[in-house]
Structures are given as structure tokens and as C-alpha cells.
mmCIF file of the C-alpha atoms, coordinates in Angstrom:
data_MODEL
# 
_entry.id   MODEL 
# 
loop_
_atom_site.group_PDB 
_atom_site.id 
_atom_site.type_symbol 
_atom_site.label_atom_id 
_atom_site.label_alt_id 
_atom_site.label_comp_id 
_atom_site.label_asym_id 
_atom_site.label_entity_id 
_atom_site.label_seq_id 
_atom_site.pdbx_PDB_ins_code 
_atom_site.Cartn_x 
_atom_site.Cartn_y 
_atom_site.Cartn_z 
_atom_site.occupancy 
_atom_site.B_iso_or_equiv 
_atom_site.pdbx_formal_charge 
_atom_site.auth_seq_id 
_atom_site.auth_comp_id 
_atom_site.auth_asym_id 
_atom_site.auth_atom_id 
_atom_site.pdbx_PDB_model_num 
ATOM 1   C CA . MET A 1 1   ? -0.004  0.065  0.159   1.00 0.00 ? 1   MET A CA 1 
ATOM 2   C CA . ALA A 1 2   ? 1.359   3.705  -0.942  1.00 0.00 ? 2   ALA A CA 1 
ATOM 3   C CA . GLU A 1 3   ? 2.232   5.901  1.882   1.00 0.00 ? 3   GLU A CA 1 
ATOM 4   C CA . ASN A 1 4   ? 0.258   9.064  2.042   1.00 0.00 ? 4   ASN A CA 1 
ATOM 5   C CA . PRO A 1 5   ? 2.508   12.027 0.908   1.00 0.00 ? 5   PRO A CA 1 
ATOM 6   C CA . ASN A 1 6   ? 0.813   14.109 3.302   1.00 0.00 ? 6   ASN A CA 1 
ATOM 7   C CA . PRO A 1 7   ? -0.537  12.368 6.422   1.00 0.00 ? 7   PRO A CA 1 
ATOM 8   C CA . ASN A 1 8   ? -1.825  15.639 8.103   1.00 0.00 ? 8   ASN A CA 1 
ATOM 9   C CA . THR A 1 9   ? -4.383  16.332 5.685   1.00 0.00 ? 9   THR A CA 1 
ATOM 10  C CA . GLY A 1 10  ? -5.306  12.925 4.314   1.00 0.00 ? 10  GLY A CA 1 
ATOM 11  C CA . SER A 1 11  ? -4.917  14.050 0.902   1.00 0.00 ? 11  SER A CA 1 
ATOM 12  C CA . LYS A 1 12  ? -1.642  14.143 -1.558  1.00 0.00 ? 12  LYS A CA 1 
ATOM 13  C CA . GLU A 1 13  ? 0.393   17.564 -2.281  1.00 0.00 ? 13  GLU A CA 1 
ATOM 14  C CA . ARG A 1 14  ? -1.231  19.567 -5.126  1.00 0.00 ? 14  ARG A CA 1 
ATOM 15  C CA . LYS A 1 15  ? 1.044   20.931 -7.800  1.00 0.00 ? 15  LYS A CA 1 
ATOM 16  C CA . VAL A 1 16  ? -1.030  24.092 -8.247  1.00 0.00 ? 16  VAL A CA 1 
ATOM 17  C CA . LYS A 1 17  ? -2.961  26.171 -5.654  1.00 0.00 ? 17  LYS A CA 1 
ATOM 18  C CA . GLY A 1 18  ? -5.307  28.824 -6.063  1.00 0.00 ? 18  GLY A CA 1 
ATOM 19  C CA . LYS A 1 19  ? -6.322  32.066 -4.171  1.00 0.00 ? 19  LYS A CA 1 
ATOM 20  C CA . VAL A 1 20  ? -10.033 33.261 -4.379  1.00 0.00 ? 20  VAL A CA 1 
ATOM 21  C CA . GLU A 1 21  ? -10.755 37.077 -3.893  1.00 0.00 ? 21  GLU A CA 1 
ATOM 22  C CA . ILE A 1 22  ? -14.572 37.765 -3.625  1.00 0.00 ? 22  ILE A CA 1 
ATOM 23  C CA . ASP A 1 23  ? -15.947 41.517 -3.483  1.00 0.00 ? 23  ASP A CA 1 
ATOM 24  C CA . ILE A 1 24  ? -18.121 40.895 -0.684  1.00 0.00 ? 24  ILE A CA 1 
ATOM 25  C CA . GLN A 1 25  ? -19.752 44.033 -1.145  1.00 0.00 ? 25  GLN A CA 1 
ATOM 26  C CA . LYS A 1 26  ? -21.121 43.105 -4.436  1.00 0.00 ? 26  LYS A CA 1 
ATOM 27  C CA . CYS A 1 27  ? -21.736 39.705 -3.703  1.00 0.00 ? 27  CYS A CA 1 
ATOM 28  C CA . LYS A 1 28  ? -25.385 38.396 -3.621  1.00 0.00 ? 28  LYS A CA 1 
ATOM 29  C CA . GLY A 1 29  ? -24.902 35.114 -2.173  1.00 0.00 ? 29  GLY A CA 1 
ATOM 30  C CA . CYS A 1 30  ? -26.616 33.363 -5.011  1.00 0.00 ? 30  CYS A CA 1 
ATOM 31  C CA . GLU A 1 31  ? -24.494 30.209 -4.197  1.00 0.00 ? 31  GLU A CA 1 
ATOM 32  C CA . LEU A 1 32  ? -23.705 29.498 -7.888  1.00 0.00 ? 32  LEU A CA 1 
ATOM 33  C CA . CYS A 1 33  ? -19.988 29.386 -7.085  1.00 0.00 ? 33  CYS A CA 1 
ATOM 34  C CA . THR A 1 34  ? -20.414 27.036 -4.114  1.00 0.00 ? 34  THR A CA 1 
ATOM 35  C CA . ALA A 1 35  ? -22.178 24.582 -6.191  1.00 0.00 ? 35  ALA A CA 1 
ATOM 36  C CA . ALA A 1 36  ? -19.644 24.918 -8.785  1.00 0.00 ? 36  ALA A CA 1 
ATOM 37  C CA . CYS A 1 37  ? -16.717 24.244 -6.615  1.00 0.00 ? 37  CYS A CA 1 
ATOM 38  C CA . LYS A 1 38  ? -15.706 20.713 -6.626  1.00 0.00 ? 38  LYS A CA 1 
ATOM 39  C CA . GLU A 1 39  ? -12.927 21.528 -3.565  1.00 0.00 ? 39  GLU A CA 1 
ATOM 40  C CA . GLN A 1 40  ? -15.819 22.963 -1.518  1.00 0.00 ? 40  GLN A CA 1 
ATOM 41  C CA . ALA A 1 41  ? -13.737 25.743 -0.875  1.00 0.00 ? 41  ALA A CA 1 
ATOM 42  C CA . LEU A 1 42  ? -16.668 28.431 -0.923  1.00 0.00 ? 42  LEU A CA 1 
ATOM 43  C CA . SER A 1 43  ? -19.113 28.717 1.847   1.00 0.00 ? 43  SER A CA 1 
ATOM 44  C CA . LEU A 1 44  ? -22.098 31.049 2.590   1.00 0.00 ? 44  LEU A CA 1 
ATOM 45  C CA . SER A 1 45  ? -20.953 33.672 5.434   1.00 0.00 ? 45  SER A CA 1 
ATOM 46  C CA . GLU A 1 46  ? -22.939 34.200 8.792   1.00 0.00 ? 46  GLU A CA 1 
ATOM 47  C CA . GLY A 1 47  ? -22.536 37.909 8.281   1.00 0.00 ? 47  GLY A CA 1 
ATOM 48  C CA . ILE A 1 48  ? -24.272 40.265 5.929   1.00 0.00 ? 48  ILE A CA 1 
ATOM 49  C CA . ASN A 1 49  ? -22.504 43.009 3.400   1.00 0.00 ? 49  ASN A CA 1 
ATOM 50  C CA . ILE A 1 50  ? -23.657 46.574 2.904   1.00 0.00 ? 50  ILE A CA 1 
ATOM 51  C CA . LYS A 1 51  ? -26.506 45.597 0.652   1.00 0.00 ? 51  LYS A CA 1 
ATOM 52  C CA . GLY A 1 52  ? -28.119 43.292 3.301   1.00 0.00 ? 52  GLY A CA 1 
ATOM 53  C CA . TYR A 1 53  ? -26.993 40.003 1.516   1.00 0.00 ? 53  TYR A CA 1 
ATOM 54  C CA . ARG A 1 54  ? -25.004 36.943 3.146   1.00 0.00 ? 54  ARG A CA 1 
ATOM 55  C CA . TYR A 1 55  ? -21.842 37.000 1.010   1.00 0.00 ? 55  TYR A CA 1 
ATOM 56  C CA . ILE A 1 56  ? -19.502 33.986 -0.095  1.00 0.00 ? 56  ILE A CA 1 
ATOM 57  C CA . ILE A 1 57  ? -16.124 33.439 1.869   1.00 0.00 ? 57  ILE A CA 1 
ATOM 58  C CA . ALA A 1 58  ? -13.482 31.156 0.651   1.00 0.00 ? 58  ALA A CA 1 
ATOM 59  C CA . ASN A 1 59  ? -10.965 28.772 2.342   1.00 0.00 ? 59  ASN A CA 1 
ATOM 60  C CA . ASN A 1 60  ? -8.018  29.468 -0.083  1.00 0.00 ? 60  ASN A CA 1 
ATOM 61  C CA . GLU A 1 61  ? -6.179  26.155 1.751   1.00 0.00 ? 61  GLU A CA 1 
ATOM 62  C CA . VAL A 1 62  ? -8.011  23.918 -0.346  1.00 0.00 ? 62  VAL A CA 1 
ATOM 63  C CA . CYS A 1 63  ? -8.633  25.914 -3.329  1.00 0.00 ? 63  CYS A CA 1 
ATOM 64  C CA . THR A 1 64  ? -6.852  24.489 -6.683  1.00 0.00 ? 64  THR A CA 1 
ATOM 65  C CA . GLY A 1 65  ? -7.441  27.744 -8.701  1.00 0.00 ? 65  GLY A CA 1 
ATOM 66  C CA . CYS A 1 66  ? -9.837  25.793 -11.204 1.00 0.00 ? 66  CYS A CA 1 
ATOM 67  C CA . VAL A 1 67  ? -11.756 29.156 -11.765 1.00 0.00 ? 67  VAL A CA 1 
ATOM 68  C CA . ASN A 1 68  ? -14.991 27.260 -12.133 1.00 0.00 ? 68  ASN A CA 1 
ATOM 69  C CA . CYS A 1 69  ? -16.530 30.011 -9.148  1.00 0.00 ? 69  CYS A CA 1 
ATOM 70  C CA . ALA A 1 70  ? -15.620 32.966 -11.169 1.00 0.00 ? 70  ALA A CA 1 
ATOM 71  C CA . LEU A 1 71  ? -16.854 31.484 -14.498 1.00 0.00 ? 71  LEU A CA 1 
ATOM 72  C CA . VAL A 1 72  ? -20.358 31.044 -12.955 1.00 0.00 ? 72  VAL A CA 1 
ATOM 73  C CA . CYS A 1 73  ? -20.617 34.141 -10.913 1.00 0.00 ? 73  CYS A CA 1 
ATOM 74  C CA . PRO A 1 74  ? -23.361 36.438 -12.416 1.00 0.00 ? 74  PRO A CA 1 
ATOM 75  C CA . ASP A 1 75  ? -22.084 39.537 -11.157 1.00 0.00 ? 75  ASP A CA 1 
ATOM 76  C CA . ALA A 1 76  ? -18.103 38.916 -11.989 1.00 0.00 ? 76  ALA A CA 1 
ATOM 77  C CA . VAL A 1 77  ? -17.189 39.662 -8.245  1.00 0.00 ? 77  VAL A CA 1 
ATOM 78  C CA . ILE A 1 78  ? -15.060 36.598 -7.964  1.00 0.00 ? 78  ILE A CA 1 
ATOM 79  C CA . THR A 1 79  ? -11.284 36.844 -8.807  1.00 0.00 ? 79  THR A CA 1 
ATOM 80  C CA . VAL A 1 80  ? -9.111  33.700 -8.938  1.00 0.00 ? 80  VAL A CA 1 
ATOM 81  C CA . TYR A 1 81  ? -5.270  33.304 -8.641  1.00 0.00 ? 81  TYR A CA 1 
ATOM 82  C CA . ARG A 1 82  ? -2.921  30.384 -9.324  1.00 0.00 ? 82  ARG A CA 1 
ATOM 83  C CA . THR A 1 83  ? 0.220   29.641 -7.724  1.00 0.00 ? 83  THR A CA 1 
ATOM 84  C CA . HIS A 1 84  ? 2.743   27.094 -8.162  1.00 0.00 ? 84  HIS A CA 1 
ATOM 85  C CA . PRO A 1 85  ? 4.206   26.125 -4.734  1.00 0.00 ? 85  PRO A CA 1 
ATOM 86  C CA . LYS A 1 86  ? 7.358   24.608 -6.031  1.00 0.00 ? 86  LYS A CA 1 
ATOM 87  C CA . LYS A 1 87  ? 8.527   27.110 -8.231  1.00 0.00 ? 87  LYS A CA 1 
ATOM 88  C CA . LYS A 1 88  ? 10.279  30.409 -7.153  1.00 0.00 ? 88  LYS A CA 1 
ATOM 89  C CA . PRO A 1 89  ? 8.797   33.780 -7.994  1.00 0.00 ? 89  PRO A CA 1 
ATOM 90  C CA . GLU A 1 90  ? 10.495  34.939 -11.240 1.00 0.00 ? 90  GLU A CA 1 
ATOM 91  C CA . ASP A 1 91  ? 11.649  38.633 -11.538 1.00 0.00 ? 91  ASP A CA 1 
ATOM 92  C CA . VAL A 1 92  ? 10.529  39.651 -14.998 1.00 0.00 ? 92  VAL A CA 1 
ATOM 93  C CA . THR A 1 93  ? 11.523  43.147 -15.018 1.00 0.00 ? 93  THR A CA 1 
ATOM 94  C CA . PRO A 1 94  ? 13.716  44.342 -17.578 1.00 0.00 ? 94  PRO A CA 1 
ATOM 95  C CA . THR A 1 95  ? 17.412  45.361 -16.262 1.00 0.00 ? 95  THR A CA 1 
ATOM 96  C CA . ASP A 1 96  ? 17.089  48.437 -18.438 1.00 0.00 ? 96  ASP A CA 1 
ATOM 97  C CA . ILE A 1 97  ? 13.805  49.616 -17.060 1.00 0.00 ? 97  ILE A CA 1 
ATOM 98  C CA . ARG A 1 98  ? 15.294  53.072 -15.999 1.00 0.00 ? 98  ARG A CA 1 
ATOM 99  C CA . GLU A 1 99  ? 16.435  53.956 -19.330 1.00 0.00 ? 99  GLU A CA 1 
ATOM 100 C CA . GLN A 1 100 ? 13.237  52.452 -21.081 1.00 0.00 ? 100 GLN A CA 1 
ATOM 101 C CA . LEU A 1 101 ? 11.198  54.815 -18.667 1.00 0.00 ? 101 LEU A CA 1 
ATOM 102 C CA . GLN A 1 102 ? 13.406  57.773 -19.322 1.00 0.00 ? 102 GLN A CA 1 
ATOM 103 C CA . SER A 1 103 ? 13.071  57.584 -23.113 1.00 0.00 ? 103 SER A CA 1 
ATOM 104 C CA . LEU A 1 104 ? 9.505   57.770 -22.535 1.00 0.00 ? 104 LEU A CA 1 
ATOM 105 C CA . VAL A 1 105 ? 9.281   60.621 -20.427 1.00 0.00 ? 105 VAL A CA 1 
ATOM 106 C CA . VAL A 1 106 ? 11.923  62.687 -22.230 1.00 0.00 ? 106 VAL A CA 1 
ATOM 107 C CA . PRO A 1 107 ? 11.896  62.839 -25.776 1.00 0.00 ? 107 PRO A CA 1 
ATOM 108 C CA . VAL A 1 108 ? 14.914  62.170 -27.687 1.00 0.00 ? 108 VAL A CA 1 
ATOM 109 C CA . LYS A 1 109 ? 16.120  65.533 -29.555 1.00 0.00 ? 109 LYS A CA 1 
# 
């Protein structure tokens, strides 16, 4: 029998993780996203937003970044970010960024 790679959670290590951000003040709590979430990472809050609706809250610990919730949201109040925990963040800033910005600000004569 294979040994569980992550004995604390009872599930295997995920390669891709997700982070869900919800604009809770615009959320109407329709729960379409909770039905679309296969990981059961979304649930209805106990509190209410400024419009008087119970809003959706996310458990980002179990999110895989599948984006199903954002696709079904009728008000587009959900944003999903994917992260790769094994990869280090890459700095993609060009080394000559100062020169590029300077050429845009000060026209060449």
C-alpha cells in the first residue's frame, strides 16, 4: 500500500494552488459558485454585506485555482489567482527599465 505523502491532511500534495478573492460588498450570495466548486472551498457567510446579503467566503487552503467559481458568478465579483508552490517567483522586470522609462518621459532630440 502506498504511503500518504501528506499525512496531516489525508490528501496528496497539490501541484497548483489557488487564491480566491471575492468582492463581498457586491456579492449577492446566490451560491452558484459554491455548487461549481468541486473542492468545497466556498461557503456562505454568517454576516451580511452593505446590501444586506449573506456573502460567499473562501477557504484558500483547499482551493486548486480551477476558476469554476469565477466562470459561473453572474456579477463577476470573484477573481482567482493560481500559484505554483514549488516554483520560485521570477523577476521579469527588464534590467534597463530606468532607461526605457526615461526615454518615454524625456523625448530624444
